[in-house]
PLY file of the C-alpha trace (Angstrom):
ply
format ascii 1.0
element vertex 53
property float x
property float y
property float z
element edge 52
property int vertex1
property int vertex2
end_header
-11.38 -14.60 3.85
-9.25 -15.20 1.03
-5.69 -15.87 1.36
-4.58 -13.33 -1.34
-6.63 -10.54 0.41
-4.61 -11.53 3.74
-1.26 -11.32 1.85
-2.42 -7.82 0.01
-3.22 -6.52 3.66
0.42 -7.73 4.84
2.04 -6.20 1.97
-0.14 -2.71 2.66
1.18 -2.64 6.33
4.86 -3.70 5.08
4.62 -0.75 2.55
3.26 1.68 4.83
6.40 0.78 7.36
8.69 1.31 4.63
7.23 4.49 3.02
7.36 5.90 6.76
11.01 5.30 6.83
11.57 6.68 3.25
9.23 9.44 4.06
11.61 10.72 6.99
14.67 10.25 4.86
13.20 12.49 2.05
11.26 14.74 4.33
8.09 14.27 2.40
5.05 15.98 3.75
1.72 13.95 5.19
-0.18 14.92 1.97
2.53 12.83 -0.17
2.43 9.94 2.10
-1.40 9.73 2.03
-1.30 10.26 -1.94
1.23 7.50 -2.19
-0.85 5.22 0.19
-4.21 5.70 -1.74
-2.44 4.94 -5.07
-0.81 1.80 -3.63
-4.45 0.68 -2.22
-5.87 1.31 -5.73
-3.27 -0.55 -7.66
-3.29 -3.47 -5.03
-7.26 -3.73 -5.25
-6.99 -3.77 -8.99
-4.60 -6.50 -8.87
-6.60 -8.38 -6.56
-9.60 -7.80 -8.43
-7.95 -9.32 -11.80
-6.89 -12.54 -9.76
-10.45 -12.94 -8.02
-12.06 -13.34 -11.54
0 1
1 2
2 3
3 4
4 5
5 6
6 7
7 8
8 9
9 10
10 11
11 12
12 13
13 14
14 15
15 16
16 17
17 18
18 19
19 20
20 21
21 22
22 23
23 24
24 25
25 26
26 27
27 28
28 29
29 30
30 31
31 32
32 33
33 34
34 35
35 36
36 37
37 38
38 39
39 40
40 41
41 42
42 43
43 44
44 45
45 46
46 47
47 48
48 49
49 50
50 51
51 52
């Protein structure tokens, strides 16, 4: 497994933890939470895809 991919997975978990705390502070619904997580995953995969080439 690529070390960059492992780092991205760690960052995704860290981002999800931080977003959960922000979601409670701003009272975001679950749909907004899922939308932000999907956007984060797409952006991280795009960045990872650029570095693999």
